[in-house]
N, C-alpha and C positions, 0 to 999 in steps of 0.2 A: 504494500500500500504506500509506504513512504517513497518508494522508487518513482511512483507516478505523480506524487504531489509536487515535487520540485519542477519537473517539466511542465506540468499543467499551470503552475503559478507563473513560470517564465513566459509561456505563450499568452496567458491572460494579461500579463504586464505589457507585453509587446503590443497587443491589440489596444490596450488603454492608451499607450503612448502614441500609437499611430492614429488614433481616432481624430485628433485635431493637432497632430504633432509636428515634428521638426520640419518635414517637407511640405509645410502648409503654404498655400497661396491664398490671397484674399478671396478669389472665386471659389476655390475648393472648400475653404472654411465656411463661407457663407452657405454653400449648398449643404454641407454636413449639418450646419446649425438648423436650417429650415427642415431638413429631413428628420432630425431628432425631435423637433417640436411636433411634426406630423405624426411621428410614431409614439408620441407621449413620453419620450425619454428625456425628461428635464435635466437629469444629471449629465447626460452626454451633451445636451445643448449648452449647459453651463460651462462645460469644458471648452467649448468653442467661443465663449463670451468673455469679454473684459468687464467685470462687474465687481463692485465693492461687496464685501461680505455682508454689510448691513442691508444691502438691497436684494440679496439672493432670495430671501423668502418671498418678497413682493414679486420678483421676477418669475419665480416658480408658479405663483398664482396666475400671472399674466400668461405664461406658457401653457398652463392647464386650460385656460379659457381659449387660447388660440388652437390648441389640440382639439377641443370640443367643436370649434368652428370648422376645422378641417374634416372631422368625422361627419358632421352634418352635411358636408358637401361631397361625401363619398370617398374622401381621401384625395391625395395628390396624384395626378397623372404625369406631371412633368415639372421640373424646376430648371429654369435657365438663368444663368448668372453671367453678366458681361461687364467688362470694365468700361467706364465712361471715357469718351475721347479726351476729356479734360484731366483724366487721372494721371497722365504722363506729366502734365504741367504741375499738378499739385504734388506729385512725387518728387519733383525737383525742389519744391519749396519745403516739403516735410516728408521724407522717405518713410517715416513711421506711420503715416496715415494715408488712407485712400477711401474712395466711395465706389461701390459696385451697384449695378442695377440688377434687380431680381424680378423675374416674372414667374409666377406660380400658376400653373393650370390645374384646375380641380376636375375630378371625375364627373361632376355634374355639368361640365361645360363652362362654368364660370372661371374667372381668372382674377389675379391681383398683381399689381406692379408696385414696387417700392424701391427706394434707395436705401442702401445698407452701409452705414459708416463703419469702416474697418480700421483697426489699429494694430501695429506690431508690438508685442510685449515679449521681451526676452527672445527675439528672433522668430516668434510664432505669431501668425496672424490670428486675430480675434475679432468677433463682432463687438463693436463698441457699445455696450449696453450700460455703461457706467453713467448713471443719472447726473452725477456731479460734474462730469467732464464735458458736458455738452453746452 
């Protein structure tokens, strides 16, 4: 039994680190964030977010409401994330920040578009959900 515990823990740790990890890009992180919310996985969504500890509980409640909304629409059929043409210019001003454009298509035929503020924290891109930094 002990022989299998260590490899299992190592594989689990690798998946956790890879979920929003080192090889992140703003587009990939934003997509993982929205997918986690759609799946009702607020802990995975929080891994992709830059949020203060004091706001985490509030943000989890917001994500639960968003998940319920996604469920009412039959789930997500597609998530498209693109960088804005102005992202290159803003990257020159502040390489730690960018904005991506997200289009979410729902299974019921409806869709939603929004801009997602992204920030690089310790070399990893995160959705900037910190209420105090906006």
